[in-house]
N, C-alpha and C positions, 0 to 999 in steps of 0.2 A: 816413433821412436824410441821410447821405454820400453815396449812389450821387445822392442830388438833389441834393447839390451838386454832386458832378462831372461832371453833366449839366448842370449848369447852366454850368461854368466849360466847356466843351466849348461847348457853343454861345453866349457869350461871345466863346472863341479863332478861332469858325469866322466868327461876323460880324466880330468886325475884319481877318481875315484875308480876307471880303469886299470890304472900306473899303479896306483894302492894294490888292488887286487894281484895283480901280478907279483909286483917286493912280495906282499906277503908268499903268496910260491914258491918265486925264488929262495927268499931267506929260509923258509924248514924245511 
């Protein structure tokens, strides 16, 4: 269960990072 939670956090972090990159591309 802990591993599943960790995987979920990793997935959300990757999605957040991708959104950040897209946001930076739109800003500049």
